[in-house]
N, CA, C and O atoms as a GROMACS GRO file, in nm:
protein
  400
    1MET      N    1  11.040  10.516  10.511
    1MET     CA    2  10.978  10.643  10.543
    1MET      C    3  10.919  10.704  10.417
    1MET      O    4  10.985  10.712  10.314
    2LEU      N    5  10.794  10.747  10.426
    2LEU     CA    6  10.728  10.815  10.315
    2LEU      C    7  10.770  10.962  10.319
    2LEU      O    8  10.747  11.032  10.417
    3LYS      N    9  10.833  11.006  10.212
    3LYS     CA   10  10.887  11.142  10.208
    3LYS      C   11  10.807  11.225  10.110
    3LYS      O   12  10.785  11.185   9.996
    4ILE      N   13  10.764  11.342  10.155
    4ILE     CA   14  10.697  11.436  10.068
    4ILE      C   15  10.804  11.510   9.989
    4ILE      O   16  10.894  11.571  10.047
    5LEU      N   17  10.793  11.504   9.858
    5LEU     CA   18  10.895  11.564   9.771
    5LEU      C   19  10.844  11.690   9.705
    5LEU      O   20  10.724  11.708   9.684
    6ASP      N   21  10.939  11.777   9.673
    6ASP     CA   22  10.909  11.900   9.600
    6ASP      C   23  11.031  11.934   9.514
    6ASP      O   24  11.125  11.856   9.503
    7ASN      N   25  11.028  12.050   9.455
    7ASN     CA   26  11.138  12.091   9.368
    7ASN      C   27  11.272  12.101   9.441
    7ASN      O   28  11.377  12.082   9.380
    8LYS      N   29  11.268  12.129   9.570
    8LYS     CA   30  11.391  12.150   9.646
    8LYS      C   31  11.461  12.019   9.684
    8LYS      O   32  11.584  12.014   9.685
    9ASN      N   33  11.385  11.915   9.714
    9ASN     CA   34  11.448  11.792   9.766
    9ASN      C   35  11.441  11.673   9.670
    9ASN      O   36  11.494  11.567   9.702
   10PHE      N   37  11.378  11.689   9.556
   10PHE     CA   38  11.356  11.578   9.464
   10PHE      C   39  11.487  11.517   9.412
   10PHE      O   40  11.508  11.396   9.425
   11ASP      N   41  11.573  11.598   9.356
   11ASP     CA   42  11.697  11.546   9.295
   11ASP      C   43  11.784  11.473   9.397
   11ASP      O   44  11.841  11.368   9.367
   12ASN      N   45  11.794  11.527   9.516
   12ASN     CA   46  11.873  11.464   9.620
   12ASN      C   47  11.811  11.330   9.663
   12ASN      O   48  11.882  11.235   9.694
   13HIS      N   49  11.679  11.325   9.664
   13HIS     CA   50  11.609  11.204   9.707
   13HIS      C   51  11.630  11.087   9.610
   13HIS      O   52  11.652  10.974   9.654
   14ILE      N   53  11.623  11.113   9.481
   14ILE     CA   54  11.626  11.004   9.384
   14ILE      C   55  11.765  10.952   9.352
   14ILE      O   56  11.778  10.849   9.285
   15LYS      N   57  11.869  11.018   9.398
   15LYS     CA   58  12.005  10.980   9.355
   15LYS      C   59  12.063  10.860   9.429
   15LYS      O   60  12.163  10.805   9.385
   16ASN      N   61  12.004  10.818   9.539
   16ASN     CA   62  12.060  10.710   9.620
   16ASN      C   63  11.974  10.584   9.614
   16ASN      O   64  11.860  10.585   9.659
   17GLY      N   65  12.028  10.478   9.560
   17GLY     CA   66  11.961  10.348   9.559
   17GLY      C   67  11.831  10.347   9.483
   17GLY      O   68  11.812  10.422   9.387
   18LEU      N   69  11.740  10.258   9.526
   18LEU     CA   70  11.607  10.248   9.466
   18LEU      C   71  11.511  10.342   9.537
   18LEU      O   72  11.502  10.340   9.660
   19GLN      N   73  11.442  10.422   9.461
   19GLN     CA   74  11.346  10.517   9.516
   19GLN      C   75  11.218  10.511   9.433
   19GLN      O   76  11.219  10.543   9.314
   20LEU      N   77  11.110  10.470   9.496
   20LEU     CA   78  10.980  10.471   9.429
   20LEU      C   79  10.915  10.606   9.455
   20LEU      O   80  10.902  10.648   9.570
   21VAL      N   81  10.873  10.673   9.349
   21VAL     CA   82  10.810  10.804   9.362
   21VAL      C   83  10.671  10.797   9.299
   21VAL      O   84  10.655  10.753   9.185
   22MET      N   85  10.570  10.842   9.377
   22MET     CA   86  10.434  10.849   9.326
   22MET      C   87  10.397  10.994   9.298
   22MET      O   88  10.405  11.080   9.386
   23PHE      N   89  10.358  11.020   9.174
   23PHE     CA   90  10.302  11.150   9.137
   23PHE      C   91  10.151  11.138   9.151
   23PHE      O   92  10.090  11.049   9.092
   24GLY      N   93  10.091  11.226   9.227
   24GLY     CA   94   9.948  11.219   9.248
   24GLY      C   95   9.890  11.351   9.291
   24GLY      O   96   9.950  11.457   9.272
   25SER      N   97   9.772  11.344   9.350
   25SER     CA   98   9.701  11.462   9.394
   25SER      C   99   9.610  11.425   9.510
   25SER      O  100   9.562  11.312   9.520
   26ASP      N  101   9.587  11.521   9.598
   26ASP     CA  102   9.496  11.499   9.710
   26ASP      C  103   9.350  11.493   9.663
   26ASP      O  104   9.262  11.456   9.741
   27MET      N  105   9.325  11.527   9.538
   27MET     CA  106   9.190  11.522   9.482
   27MET      C  107   9.165  11.392   9.404
   27MET      O  108   9.054  11.370   9.356
   28CYS      N  109   9.265  11.308   9.392
   28CYS     CA  110   9.256  11.184   9.314
   28CYS      C  111   9.213  11.069   9.406
   28CYS      O  112   9.282  11.037   9.502
   29HIS      N  113   9.101  11.008   9.375
   29HIS     CA  114   9.048  10.897   9.456
   29HIS      C  115   9.149  10.783   9.468
   29HIS      O  116   9.170  10.731   9.578
   30TYR      N  117   9.211  10.744   9.358
   30TYR     CA  118   9.306  10.633   9.362
   30TYR      C  119   9.433  10.669   9.438
   30TYR      O  120   9.495  10.583   9.501
   31CYS      N  121   9.472  10.796   9.433
   31CYS     CA  122   9.589  10.840   9.510
   31CYS      C  123   9.560  10.833   9.659
   31CYS      O  124   9.646  10.793   9.738
   32ILE      N  125   9.440  10.872   9.698
   32ILE     CA  126   9.400  10.865   9.838
   32ILE      C  127   9.395  10.720   9.883
   32ILE      O  128   9.439  10.687   9.994
   33LYS      N  129   9.342  10.634   9.798
   33LYS     CA  130   9.336  10.490   9.828
   33LYS      C  131   9.476  10.430   9.840
   33LYS      O  132   9.497  10.335   9.916
   34GLU      N  133   9.571  10.483   9.765
   34GLU     CA  134   9.709  10.433   9.763
   34GLU      C  135   9.786  10.473   9.889
   34GLU      O  136   9.881  10.404   9.927
   35GLN      N  137   9.748  10.581   9.954
   35GLN     CA  138   9.821  10.636  10.067
   35GLN      C  139   9.853  10.533  10.177
   35GLN      O  140   9.970  10.523  10.215
   36PRO      N  141   9.757  10.456  10.229
   36PRO     CA  142   9.792  10.359  10.334
   36PRO      C  143   9.887  10.250  10.286
   36PRO      O  144   9.967  10.198  10.364
   37VAL      N  145   9.879  10.214  10.160
   37VAL     CA  146   9.970  10.113  10.104
   37VAL      C  147  10.112  10.169  10.103
   37VAL      O  148  10.206  10.100  10.143
   38LEU      N  149  10.128  10.292  10.059
   38LEU     CA  150  10.260  10.356  10.055
   38LEU      C  151  10.316  10.372  10.196
   38LEU      O  152  10.435  10.348  10.218
   39GLU      N  153  10.232  10.411  10.289
   39GLU     CA  154  10.278  10.428  10.427
   39GLU      C  155  10.324  10.295  10.486
   39GLU      O  156  10.424  10.290  10.557
   40GLU      N  157  10.251  10.189  10.458
   40GLU     CA  158  10.290  10.057  10.509
   40GLU      C  159  10.424  10.013  10.452
   40GLU      O  160  10.510   9.964  10.525
   41LEU      N  161  10.442  10.030  10.322
   41LEU     CA  162  10.570   9.994  10.260
   41LEU      C  163  10.683  10.081  10.314
   41LEU      O  164  10.792  10.032  10.343
   42ALA      N  165  10.656  10.210  10.328
   42ALA     CA  166  10.758  10.301  10.378
   42ALA      C  167  10.797  10.268  10.522
   42ALA      O  168  10.913  10.284  10.560
   43ASN      N  169  10.703  10.221  10.601
   43ASN     CA  170  10.731  10.182  10.739
   43ASN      C  171  10.813  10.053  10.746
   43ASN      O  172  10.862  10.017  10.852
   44ASN      N  173  10.826   9.984  10.633
   44ASN     CA  174  10.907   9.862  10.625
   44ASN      C  175  11.037   9.887  10.550
   44ASN      O  176  11.089   9.798  10.483
   45ASN      N  177  11.088  10.008  10.562
   45ASN     CA  178  11.220  10.046  10.508
   45ASN      C  179  11.229  10.044  10.356
   45ASN      O  180  11.336  10.018  10.301
   46ILE      N  181  11.120  10.070  10.289
   46ILE     CA  182  11.123  10.087  10.144
   46ILE      C  183  11.117  10.236  10.116
   46ILE      O  184  11.029  10.306  10.168
   47ASN      N  185  11.209  10.285  10.036
   47ASN     CA  186  11.218  10.429  10.010
   47ASN      C  187  11.109  10.472   9.913
   47ASN      O  188  11.107  10.432   9.797
   48ILE      N  189  11.018  10.554   9.964
   48ILE     CA  190  10.905  10.599   9.884
   48ILE      C  191  10.890  10.750   9.899
   48ILE      O  192  10.892  10.803  10.010
   49GLY      N  193  10.875  10.815   9.786
   49GLY     CA  194  10.849  10.959   9.784
   49GLY      C  195  10.716  10.986   9.720
   49GLY      O  196  10.668  10.909   9.636
   50LYS      N  197  10.656  11.096   9.760
   50LYS     CA  198  10.524  11.133   9.708
   50LYS      C  199  10.530  11.278   9.663
   50LYS      O  200  10.581  11.364   9.734
   51ILE      N  201  10.477  11.302   9.544
   51ILE     CA  202  10.475  11.437   9.487
   51ILE      C  203  10.332  11.477   9.459
   51ILE      O  204  10.257  11.402   9.395
   52ASP      N  205  10.293  11.594   9.506
   52ASP     CA  206  10.164  11.651   9.467
   52ASP      C  207  10.186  11.719   9.332
   52ASP      O  208  10.253  11.822   9.323
   53ALA      N  209  10.131  11.660   9.229
   53ALA     CA  210  10.158  11.705   9.092
   53ALA      C  211  10.114  11.849   9.067
   53ALA      O  212  10.173  11.919   8.985
   54TYR      N  213  10.011  11.893   9.138
   54TYR     CA  214   9.964  12.030   9.119
   54TYR      C  215  10.053  12.133   9.188
   54TYR      O  216  10.055  12.249   9.150
   55LYS      N  217  10.126  12.090   9.291
   55LYS     CA  218  10.216  12.182   9.361
   55LYS      C  219  10.355  12.183   9.299
   55LYS      O  220  10.434  12.273   9.325
   56THR      N  221  10.386  12.083   9.216
   56THR     CA  222  10.517  12.075   9.150
   56THR      C  223  10.498  12.049   9.000
   56THR      O  224  10.540  11.945   8.950
   57PRO      N  225  10.436  12.144   8.930
   57PRO     CA  226  10.409  12.121   8.788
   57PRO      C  227  10.535  12.103   8.704
   57PRO      O  228  10.532  12.038   8.599
   58GLU      N  229  10.648  12.161   8.749
   58GLU     CA  230  10.772  12.148   8.671
   58GLU      C  231  10.815  12.001   8.666
   58GLU      O  232  10.850  11.951   8.559
   59LEU      N  233  10.814  11.933   8.781
   59LEU     CA  234  10.853  11.792   8.784
   59LEU      C  235  10.751  11.705   8.711
   59LEU      O  236  10.787  11.609   8.642
   60THR      N  237  10.625  11.739   8.726
   60THR     CA  238  10.519  11.664   8.658
   60THR      C  239  10.537  11.670   8.508
   60THR      O  240  10.524  11.568   8.439
   61GLN      N  241  10.567  11.787   8.456
   61GLN     CA  242  10.591  11.802   8.312
   61GLN      C  243  10.721  11.735   8.271
   61GLN      O  244  10.727  11.668   8.168
   62LYS      N  245  10.825  11.754   8.350
   62LYS     CA  246  10.956  11.698   8.316
   62LYS      C  247  10.948  11.547   8.296
   62LYS      O  248  11.013  11.493   8.206
   63TYR      N  249  10.870  11.479   8.378
   63TYR     CA  250  10.859  11.333   8.370
   63TYR      C  251  10.736  11.287   8.292
   63TYR      O  252  10.704  11.168   8.293
   64GLY      N  253  10.668  11.378   8.226
   64GLY     CA  254  10.558  11.342   8.136
   64GLY      C  255  10.441  11.275   8.204
   64GLY      O  256  10.376  11.187   8.147
   65VAL      N  257  10.413  11.316   8.326
   65VAL     CA  258  10.302  11.257   8.401
   65VAL      C  259  10.171  11.317   8.352
   65VAL      O  260  10.152  11.439   8.356
   66THR      N  261  10.080  11.231   8.307
   66THR     CA  262   9.951  11.278   8.257
   66THR      C  263   9.833  11.213   8.327
   66THR      O  264   9.718  11.252   8.304
   67SER      N  265   9.859  11.114   8.412
   67SER     CA  266   9.750  11.050   8.485
   67SER      C  267   9.798  11.018   8.627
   67SER      O  268   9.918  11.007   8.653
   68PHE      N  269   9.702  11.004   8.716
   68PHE     CA  270   9.733  10.979   8.857
   68PHE      C  271   9.670  10.850   8.905
   68PHE      O  272   9.560  10.817   8.861
   69PRO      N  273   9.735  10.777   8.992
   69PRO     CA  274   9.874  10.796   9.030
   69PRO      C  275   9.968  10.742   8.922
   69PRO      O  276   9.937  10.644   8.855
   70THR      N  277  10.080  10.807   8.906
   70THR     CA  278  10.188  10.758   8.822
   70THR      C  279  10.308  10.732   8.912
   70THR      O  280  10.345  10.816   8.994
   71PHE      N  281  10.367  10.615   8.897
   71PHE     CA  282  10.483  10.576   8.975
   71PHE      C  283  10.606  10.573   8.886
   71PHE      O  284  10.600  10.526   8.772
   72ILE      N  285  10.716  10.623   8.938
   72ILE     CA  286  10.845  10.610   8.870
   72ILE      C  287  10.942  10.551   8.971
   72ILE      O  288  10.958  10.603   9.081
   73LEU      N  289  11.005  10.442   8.932
   73LEU     CA  290  11.107  10.380   9.016
   73LEU      C  291  11.243  10.424   8.965
   73LEU      O  292  11.282  10.394   8.853
   74PHE      N  293  11.315  10.497   9.051
   74PHE     CA  294  11.448  10.546   9.017
   74PHE      C  295  11.552  10.454   9.078
   74PHE      O  296  11.537  10.407   9.191
   75LYS      N  297  11.657  10.430   9.003
   75LYS     CA  298  11.771  10.354   9.053
   75LYS      C  299  11.894  10.443   9.035
   75LYS      O  300  11.939  10.465   8.923
   76PHE      N  301  11.946  10.493   9.145
   76PHE     CA  302  12.059  10.586   9.146
   76PHE      C  303  12.036  10.703   9.049
   76PHE      O  304  12.126  10.741   8.975
   77GLY      N  305  11.915  10.758   9.050
   77GLY     CA  306  11.882  10.877   8.972
   77GLY      C  307  11.830  10.851   8.832
   77GLY      O  308  11.779  10.943   8.768
   78ASP      N  309  11.843  10.730   8.783
   78ASP     CA  310  11.793  10.696   8.650
   78ASP      C  311  11.659  10.624   8.661
   78ASP      O  312  11.634  10.554   8.759
   79ILE      N  313  11.574  10.642   8.562
   79ILE     CA  314  11.444  10.576   8.563
   79ILE      C  315  11.463  10.428   8.532
   79ILE      O  316  11.514  10.391   8.426
   80ALA      N  317  11.421  10.343   8.626
   80ALA     CA  318  11.426  10.198   8.605
   80ALA      C  319  11.297  10.151   8.538
   80ALA      O  320  11.300  10.068   8.447
   81THR      N  321  11.184  10.205   8.583
   81THR     CA  322  11.055  10.172   8.524
   81THR      C  323  10.953  10.276   8.567
   81THR      O  324  10.975  10.352   8.661
   82ARG      N  325  10.842  10.278   8.496
   82ARG     CA  326  10.731  10.366   8.532
   82ARG      C  327  10.601  10.296   8.498
   82ARG      O  328  10.594  10.216   8.405
   83PHE      N  329  10.499  10.329   8.575
   83PHE     CA  330  10.367  10.268   8.555
   83PHE      C  331  10.262  10.356   8.619
   83PHE      O  332  10.294  10.438   8.706
   84SER      N  333  10.139  10.339   8.578
   84SER     CA  334  10.029  10.421   8.629
   84SER      C  335   9.919  10.333   8.683
   84SER      O  336   9.909  10.215   8.650
   85GLY      N  337   9.837  10.393   8.767
   85GLY     CA  338   9.720  10.325   8.820
   85GLY      C  339   9.743  10.270   8.960
   85GLY      O  340   9.857  10.248   9.002
   86TYR      N  341   9.634  10.247   9.028
   86TYR     CA  342   9.640  10.194   9.164
   86TYR      C  343   9.706  10.056   9.164
   86TYR      O  344   9.678   9.973   9.078
   87ARG      N  345   9.793  10.033   9.261
   87ARG     CA  346   9.858   9.902   9.279
   87ARG      C  347   9.848   9.864   9.427
   87ARG      O  348   9.864   9.949   9.515
   88ASN      N  349   9.820   9.738   9.452
   88ASN     CA  350   9.817   9.694   9.591
   88ASN      C  351   9.960   9.667   9.638
   88ASN      O  352  10.055   9.677   9.561
   89LYS      N  353   9.972   9.633   9.765
   89LYS     CA  354  10.104   9.616   9.827
   89LYS      C  355  10.188   9.510   9.756
   89LYS      O  356  10.305   9.534   9.728
   90SER      N  357  10.129   9.395   9.726
   90SER     CA  358  10.208   9.288   9.663
   90SER      C  359  10.250   9.326   9.521
   90SER      O  360  10.360   9.290   9.478
   91GLU      N  361  10.167   9.398   9.450
   91GLU     CA  362  10.205   9.441   9.315
   91GLU      C  363  10.323   9.539   9.321
   91GLU      O  364  10.417   9.528   9.241
   92LEU      N  365  10.318   9.633   9.414
   92LEU     CA  366  10.428   9.727   9.426
   92LEU      C  367  10.557   9.657   9.468
   92LEU      O  368  10.664   9.687   9.416
   93LEU      N  369  10.547   9.565   9.563
   93LEU     CA  370  10.666   9.490   9.606
   93LEU      C  371  10.725   9.409   9.492
   93LEU      O  372  10.847   9.406   9.475
   94ASP      N  373  10.641   9.344   9.413
   94ASP     CA  374  10.689   9.265   9.299
   94ASP      C  375  10.768   9.353   9.202
   94ASP      O  376  10.874   9.312   9.153
   95ILE      N  377  10.717   9.471   9.175
   95ILE     CA  378  10.785   9.562   9.082
   95ILE      C  379  10.919   9.606   9.140
   95ILE      O  380  11.020   9.605   9.070
   96ILE      N  381  10.919   9.645   9.266
   96ILE     CA  382  11.043   9.693   9.330
   96ILE      C  383  11.148   9.581   9.333
   96ILE      O  384  11.264   9.605   9.302
   97LEU      N  385  11.106   9.462   9.369
   97LEU     CA  386  11.201   9.349   9.382
   97LEU      C  387  11.268   9.312   9.251
   97LEU      O  388  11.378   9.257   9.252
   98ARG      N  389  11.204   9.341   9.139
   98ARG     CA  390  11.266   9.312   9.010
   98ARG      C  391  11.394   9.393   8.987
   98ARG      O  392  11.478   9.355   8.905
   99TYR      N  393  11.408   9.504   9.058
   99TYR     CA  394  11.520   9.594   9.033
   99TYR      C  395  11.624   9.596   9.144
   99TYR      O  396  11.715   9.679   9.142
  100ILE      N  397  11.610   9.506   9.240
  100ILE     CA  398  11.709   9.499   9.348
  100ILE      C  399  11.829   9.419   9.302
  100ILE      O  400  11.924   9.401   9.378
   0.00000   0.00000   0.00000
């Protein structure tokens, strides 16, 4: 399930298992292009959260996000890896599978 995250639900979301979080914006072409990929993965039981960086500037600053899309893979609340730029489905799966 693709979950929209904000300041209220972010900490609770990232604390359980592997959670891929995309920081982006509705004005970012690559973020818009990434949306169907994220939805497809989320519909296959991969935990994915999405943050609108302009609506949650505190989290964006806290995690040092300076470009969109930026992905952070959390494992039980800790950062396992981070990367930026558009990724297709197989690239995202490959990254996630490295941390299972």
